[in-house]
C-alpha positions, 0 to 999 in steps of 0.5 A: 497535556499533548504537545502536537508538532505538524511536520512537513518532510522534504529531502534535506529539511523539516518544516515544523509548526507547534501551534504558535511558531514555525521552525525549519530544521535539518532532516537528521538527528540534530533536527530531531533533537531540536523537536524533542526540546520543544516540550519538557516531557517527551511523553507529551510529544506527538508528531504529525507527518506524512510518510513521504517514503525514504525521506521519512524513514530516519524520523520514523526510526528516531521515533521508534528508538526514543518512544515518541508518539506520532500520527502518520497521515496518508497523502490523500487524507492530507490533501482532502483535509486541506481542501476541506478547510479551504487551504488552497496555497501550498508551501512547506510552512503551510503544509506543516500548519495543515498537518498540525490542524489535522490533530482534531480529526484523530482519535486517541487510539490512532496516536502510537509510536511508529515502527520501521520494518526494514525487511518490508522496506527492502522487499517493497523497493525490490518489488518496485524495481521488479515491476519497472523491469516487467513494464519495460519488457512489455514495452520492448516486446511491443517495439519488437513486434512493430519492427520490420523483420528486415531490420535484423540488427535492431531486432537483435539489439531489442532481444538482447535488452529483453533477455537482460531484463528478464534475467534481472527480473528473475533474480529480483523475484528470487530475492523478494521470495527469499526476504518474504519467507525468511521465517517459517511463519511466512513460508507456511503462509505462502504455501497456504495462499497458493492452495486458493484456486486462482492464486498463483505464485506471484499473486501469493507473494504480492498478497503476503507482502501487503499482509506483512506491511499491515501486521495488525490490520483486521480483515475489514481494515485490510479491504479498506487499505487496499481500496476495495471497500465499497462507497456510495454517493446519494444526495436527495433524489440522486442515487449513485452507483456503488463503487470501490474507494480506490484509496491506497493499495493500487499495486495489489488491486492490479495484481489481484485482477487476473487471479479474480478472473481465474477464480470466478471460473475455477474457484467454486466459492468465488464462482457461486458468489459472482453468479449470485450477484449477476443473478440479482442484476448487478453489473459485471464490473461491480460483481467482479470487484466484489469477487476481488474483495472476497478473494482478498478476505479469503486470502487474509483468513488463510494467513491469519488462521495458518491453514490451507484453503478449504473448498466449498462443500457441495451438498 
């Protein structure tokens, strides 16, 4: 019989709830060992927690090492569930209890031993810093344009900062590519992704990283993970408009926007698809989101089938 433990993770401590009693332990191996003692048989233990970035890495690694099963709940899922059970107060102890109750929402197939992909973590961390550099460069360029040409000292200072950040960003991008293509399989995947009209080098790197983060996902699941799955809200006589869920995958959605705009002009498959939607009276924004979803599916198929993109055959 499963022994569920709801866990709220913070930097230094873990708040636990086992259905009867609350505990607080350190977020380290001593604290993890205490959790194991809450049940006689390790195989019965199931932990429920949110993947709170770096603070959860040690616990995930411990689960992987000792074969401990877990239910990893997305932060939005946890918030939505707390609202659904009318839990308005929020403390670490309460969060652990909410996570414990979340066990009723999960199928047996979702309970697995989690794993920590250190290479993906390294790449993701570098990508986050790279994006921060690019954002800062844009801000500095905007400041440069707004600076009086007579203020040469300030202009030189801004240009120097931009040059420094450009150099740092280029170095990080090379590191990201090196880590992403460490194995021949990923090298081929990157090469195949760039055969898709509309997908450039940086877009291909972004796609490859997301596919590596979810190695067991299927095409439909990847679309949902990136928040590109369509949702519709109807109630009585009210007929809502279709829209994308936007649950997760914000980074990739941002990266795919311009490639999709390019693809509907230069990629025959996407252009025909996009124009067909418009001819049926679909709004341009909705058609563009559908094209983005299709582009993601095409990229996913190219990587999974380990083959370059095939252009649309014209009769």
